[in-house]
C-alpha positions in Angstrom: 0.0 0.0 0.0 1.3 3.4 -1.0 1.6 6.3 1.5 -1.2 8.0 -0.4 -3.5 5.0 0.0 -2.7 4.8 3.7 -3.7 8.3 4.3 -6.8 7.9 2.2 -7.8 5.0 4.4 -7.1 7.1 7.6 -9.2 9.9 6.2 -12.1 7.4 5.9 -11.8 6.4 9.5 -11.6 10.1 10.6 -14.7 10.9 8.5 -16.7 8.0 10.0 -15.7 9.2 13.5 -16.7 12.8 12.8 -20.1 11.5 11.5 -20.7 9.7 14.7 -19.8 12.7 16.8 -22.1 14.9 14.7 -25.0 12.5 15.2 -24.3 12.4 19.0 -24.1 16.2 19.1 -27.6 16.5 17.6 -29.2 14.2 20.2 -27.3 15.9 23.0 -28.6 19.3 21.9 -32.1 17.9 22.1 -31.4 16.5 25.6 -30.1 19.9 26.7 -33.3 21.6 25.5 -35.4 19.1 27.4 -33.3 19.6 30.5 -33.7 23.4 30.3 -37.5 22.9 30.1 -37.5 20.7 33.2 -35.3 23.1 35.0 -37.5 26.1 34.1 -40.5 24.2 35.4 -38.8 23.2 38.7 -37.4 26.7 39.3 -41.0 27.8 40.0 -40.7 26.1 43.5 -38.5 29.0 44.6 -41.3 31.5 44.2 -43.7 32.1 47.1 -46.7 30.5 45.3 -44.6 27.7 44.1 -44.5 26.0 47.5 -48.2 25.3 47.2 -47.8 23.8 43.8 -44.9 21.4 44.3 -46.7 18.1 43.6 -48.1 19.4 40.3 -44.6 20.7 39.2 -43.1 17.3 40.0 -45.7 15.5 38.1 -45.1 17.7 35.0 -41.4 17.2 35.4 -41.8 13.4 35.4 -43.8 13.7 32.1 -40.8 15.5 30.6 -38.6 12.7 31.6 -40.5 10.4 29.2 -39.0 12.6 26.4 -35.6 12.3 28.0 -35.9 8.5 27.9 -36.8 8.6 24.2 -33.8 10.9 23.5 -31.4 8.7 25.4 -32.7 5.7 23.6 -31.8 7.4 20.4 -28.4 8.4 21.7 -27.6 4.7 22.4 -27.9 3.9 18.7 -25.4 6.6 17.5 -22.1 4.9 18.5 -20.8 1.3 19.0 -21.9 -0.1 22.3 -18.4 -0.9 23.4 -17.2 2.7 22.9 -19.2 4.4 25.7 -16.2 6.2 27.3 -14.7 7.2 23.9 -17.7 9.5 23.4 -18.7 10.0 27.0 -17.5 13.7 27.1 -20.2 14.6 24.6 -23.1 13.8 27.0 -21.4 13.9 30.4 -22.5 17.4 31.4 -26.1 17.0 30.2 -26.4 13.7 32.0 -25.1 15.2 35.2 -27.8 18.0 34.8 -30.4 15.3 34.3 -29.3 13.5 37.4 -29.6 16.7 39.4 -33.1 17.3 38.0 -34.2 13.7 38.8 -32.7 14.0 42.3 -34.5 17.4 42.8 -37.9 15.9 41.8 -37.4 13.0 44.1 -36.4 15.3 47.0 -39.4 17.5 46.5 -41.6 14.5 46.5 -40.2 12.6 49.5 -37.3 14.6 50.9 -35.0 11.7 50.4 -31.9 11.1 48.3 -32.5 9.2 45.1 -30.3 6.2 44.5 -28.2 5.8 41.4 -30.3 2.9 40.4 -33.5 4.9 40.7 -32.0 7.8 38.6 -31.0 5.3 35.9 -34.6 4.0 35.9 -36.0 7.5 35.6 -33.6 8.1 32.7 -34.2 4.8 31.1 -30.6 3.7 31.1 -28.5 1.1 33.0 -27.0 1.4 36.4 -24.4 -1.4 35.7 -21.5 -0.6 33.4 -21.5 -4.1 32.0 -25.0 -3.8 30.6 -24.2 -1.0 28.2 -25.2 2.7 28.2 -25.2 3.4 31.9 -25.1 6.1 34.6 -21.5 6.6 35.6 -20.9 6.8 39.4 -19.1 10.1 39.0 -21.9 11.6 36.9 -24.4 10.6 39.6 -22.3 12.2 42.4 -21.9 15.4 40.4 -25.6 15.6 39.9 -26.2 15.1 43.7 -23.7 17.9 44.5 -25.7 20.2 42.2 -28.8 19.2 44.2 -27.1 20.4 47.4 -26.6 23.9 45.9 -30.2 24.0 44.8 -31.4 23.0 48.2 -29.3 25.7 49.9 -31.1 28.2 47.7 -34.4 26.6 48.5 -33.7 27.0 52.2 -33.3 30.7 51.8 -36.4 31.1 49.7 -38.4 29.0 52.1 -37.9 31.6 54.8 -39.0 34.3 52.4 -42.1 32.4 51.7 -42.8 31.9 55.4 -42.0 28.2 55.5 -39.8 28.0 58.5 -39.7 24.2 58.9 -38.3 23.4 55.5 -34.9 24.9 56.1 -34.5 22.7 59.2 -35.3 19.6 57.2 -33.0 20.7 54.4 -30.2 21.2 57.0 -30.6 17.7 58.3 -30.6 16.3 54.8 -27.5 18.3 53.6 -25.6 17.3 56.7 -26.3 13.6 56.1 -25.2 14.2 52.5 -22.0 15.8 53.6 -21.3 12.9 56.0 -21.9 10.5 53.1 -19.4 12.3 50.8 -16.8 12.3 53.6 -16.8 8.5 53.4 -15.6 8.7 49.8 -12.0 8.8 48.7 -12.4 11.1 45.7 -9.6 10.9 43.2 -11.4 12.7 40.3 -10.2 16.4 40.3 -13.4 17.8 38.9 -15.6 15.9 41.3 -13.3 16.8 44.2 -13.6 20.5 43.4 -17.4 20.1 43.2 -17.4 18.4 46.6 -15.3 21.2 48.1 -18.2 23.5 47.3 -20.5 21.4 49.4 -19.1 22.9 52.6 -20.3 26.4 51.4 -23.8 25.0 50.9 -23.7 23.5 54.4 -22.5 26.8 55.8 -25.2 28.8 53.9 -27.9 26.5 55.3 -26.5 26.7 58.8 -26.7 30.5 58.6 -30.4 30.2 57.6 -31.1 27.9 60.5 -29.2 30.1 62.9 -31.1 33.1 61.8 -34.4 31.3 62.4 -33.1 30.3 65.9 -32.2 33.9 66.8 -35.7 35.1 65.7 -37.4 32.2 67.5 -38.9 30.9 64.3 -37.3 27.5 64.6 -39.5 26.8 67.7 -42.5 27.9 65.8 -41.6 25.5 62.9 -41.1 22.6 65.4 -44.5 23.3 67.0 -46.1 23.5 63.6 -44.7 20.1 62.6 -45.8 18.6 65.9 -49.4 19.8 65.3 -49.4 18.4 61.8 -48.4 15.0 63.2 
């Protein structure tokens, strides 16, 4: 084979690879649009009236996840099944965003942390790497850390809306989350930097709870919870 023929063959491989990346890019763009729609919907909970409408917003968000599942199903077909990590960078950020959104919905519904397996089910993908297109552990953890930041914001807005018990519950949840992350030996630089930001979320929520305590509103919140039970 001549040098010219060798390079012609290499160009064929490069062209095929570029075609795959372009097809992936198109699906990822659609996923990003759906993620924006879900985020816009859920951002409504930060408004005063939004606290009264959380179940409806969560239901609508779950309906949008059916579109996500269809789009991810399409994404699976755009590249060879054994080359997940070769193209992973293309969808990593949007997948982390979708994890956060799924985790936020589950928290709003039950005030619990969604498992990686449950997120994978919501997204219609696998939890186990061996089974194909899956939810990478680091992507799951990154999405959970984004949830922490969102809940810190929700704690502040809860007080503005007159919901004084929610920040106390968020504080308990975030502290449990922080304890969980402390059990991990994080080697990924990006994930480690994201985790370092969690301490600021913890501090922010602690300041909200402290302010409620100073104003005596934490007692009011505790009494209110007791009456509801």
